[in-house]
Every structure is written in structure tokens, then in C-alpha cells.
C-alpha positions, 0 to 999 in steps of 0.5 A: 500500500502506498504511503499517505501524504496529507497537505493542510488546505486550511489557508484556502478557507481563511484570510490567506486564500487571496494572499501569497500563502493561499496561492502557494497552497493552491498551486502546491496541492494541484501540482503535487497531485498531478505529479508522479509519486509513490504516495497517495496525496490528499488535501484537508483543512483538518489534516491531524484528524486523518490517518497519514504517514506524513502531513505537510503544513504549507505555512507557519504563522509566527504569532498564531498557533498554526502548528500542533505541538505534537505530531502523530506521524511525520511532519513537513512545514513550509516557512515562507519568511520571518519578516516580522522577526526582522522588523520587530518594531513594525510587527508588534506581537503583543503578549498573546503573540509572544506566547504563540511564538513560543508555542510555534518554536516549541512545535518546530521541535517535532517537525521532521523537515522544513521547506522554505522559498529562498536561500535568504529565508533559509539563512533567517530560519537558521539564525532566528530558530537556531536550526541545523541547515540540513533540516531545511530545503530551499524550494522556489515558487513559480508563477501559475499558468493562470497568469498570462499575457492578455489581448490589448482589448482585455488590457483596455477593458481593465484600464477603463473599468478601474479608470487607469491612465494609459501608462502606469507602473504596477505593484501587486501585494500587501502594504506591510512595512517591508513592502516600502510603499511610502518611499515608492510613493515619494519617488513617484511624486518626484517623477510626477508624470507616471501613475503608480497603481497599487493592487492590494487586498490589504485593509486600508483602515485609517488606524493601521500604522502602514496606512497612516504612513502611506496617507502622509505621502499621498497628501504630499502628491502634486496630483492625487491621480499619481497613485491609485489603489485598486482591488482585483477579483480574478486571475484574469484581471491580474493578468490584464493588470500586469499586461497593461502596465508599462513596468512592474515595481517590487520595492521591498525592503525584504521578501521571502520570495517575491512571486509577483516579480515572476508573474510580471515577467511571465506576461512580458512586463519589464521589472524594476526590483529592489536588490534586497534579500531574496529578490535577486534570487528570483529576478536574476539578470532580468530586472533593473535593480535599485537599493530600496533604502531611499526614495532617491534610489527608487526615483533614479531607477524609475528615471532610468527605466522610463528612458529605456529605448525600445531595444533596451526594453525589449531585451529586458522583456526577453530576459524576463520571459526566460527567467520566469521559465526557470521556475515551474510548479512541476519542479516545485512539486517534484522537489517537494515530493523528494522531501517527502521521500527523504523524510519517510525513508528515515527511521 
């Protein structure tokens, strides 16, 4: 009888479903189920209630107790990043979070192996959790096949629906401190002629510190149309958004991976990218890099990018398409299955 592997699907029915963890969980389950393997693979939002030879938890929340203290069988967990520990002043955990973090650390003692998205995240896990590096395997993510270049008609429809300018810079993701949006808005204000469109599912509650910091910069804009926030409801809309953009920008101070960079490259949109943390692992030679430490550095990169001639821009697009092809969910699934085999073969 084949060994049974259960992947925890609970992120698909939580607030994570529209974020990076949900994207990872959804694509991982589909890819692992489709891949040849010596296992029976299933998914469940309550994996510990099932009889399994191995359970894979595809996320690890630092300040919520998402990982059981004791495991009935063998366990693999994916830790995407430790950004809240890198910037503790901007990710307040409070008393409850401190207790939950202690429990999560304790839970890691019963885990057989850890998967993470990048070499940068692996270094952080070794540093902050003092775990042996041989217990951690780096398995990169990939852009899903549902993200693809769309027709000019679909791009025009998206611009009209969201009232976007003909030319704009795209950003996709959260608004957390590490995303560095205030400095990016400052840089766009200095440029003063190319719209920045921020596609996010994050709450824009006025009491959130990150929102307050963003609003302070929005109030200084020479024109309110320079920055626009939108919400995208489907992979089709996201594909159209990337496709319609002049450039995609990833200005983060820190990333565990940076999946939107690959998504933008996959649709043929040139990328402006922070040189911090994992991002050079993802973008390779297919991006215009900048230091994210100041708005001046971002402004200089924006100025360089918009002055590219057609030949320069086309070359970057070609490099991006090639780079995106270096990552696939088939590879991610195969390497993940390899971790399962490694764990199950251990006594």
C-alpha cells in the first residue's frame, strides 16, 4: 500500500486564500497531485484528524498557533519568511503573540523537515530558530499558468473599468512595512508624470500604522491621480493588470520570495526590483535593480527605466520571459515530493 501524504488546505478557507500563502497552497496541492509519486496525496483543512504517514503544513504563522505541538506521524512545514522577526518594531506581537511564538518554536521541535522559498529565508530560519541547515530545503515558487499575457482589448477593458491612465507602473501585494510603499510613493511624486497603481487586498483602515504612513505621502502628491489603489477579483484581471502596465515595481525592503516579480515577467512586463534579500534570487539578470533604502534610489531607477529605448526594453522583456521559465510548479512539486521521500525513508 502506498504511503499517505496529507497537505493542510486550511489557508484556502481563511484570510490567506487571496494572499501569497493561499496561492502557494493552491498551486502546491494541484501540482503535487498531478505529479508522479509513490504516495497517495490528499488535501484537508483538518489534516491531524486523518490517518497519514506524513502531513505537510504549507505555512507557519509566527504569532498564531498554526502548528500542533505534537505530531502523530511525520511532519513537513513550509516557512515562507520571518519578516516580522526582522522588523520587530513594525510587527508588534503583543503578549498573546509572544506566547504563540513560543508555542510555534516549541512545535518546530517535532517537525521532521522544513521547506522554505529562498536561500535568504533559509539563512533567517537558521539564525532566528537556531536550526541545523540540513533540516531545511530551499524550494522556489513559480508563477501559475493562470497568469498570462492578455489581448490589448482585455488590457483596455481593465484600464477603463478601474479608470487607469494609459501608462502606469504596477505593484501587486500587501502594504506591510517591508513592502516600502511610502518611499515608492515619494519617488513617484518626484517623477510626477507616471501613475503608480497599487493592487492590494490589504485593509486600508485609517488606524493601521502602514496606512497612516502611506496617507502622509499621498497628501504630499502634486496630483492625487499619481497613485491609485485598486482591488482585483480574478486571475484574469491580474493578468490584464500586469499586461497593461508599462513596468512592474517590487520595492521591498525584504521578501521571502517575491512571486509577483515572476508573474510580471511571465506576461512580458519589464521589472524594476529592489536588490534586497531574496529578490535577486528570483529576478536574476532580468530586472533593473535599485537599493530600496531611499526614495532617491527608487526615483533614479524609475528615471532610468522610463528612458529605456525600445531595444533596451525589449531585451529586458526577453530576459524576463526566460527567467520566469526557470521556475515551474512541476519542479516545485517534484522537489517537494523528494522531501517527502527523504523524510519517510528515515527511521
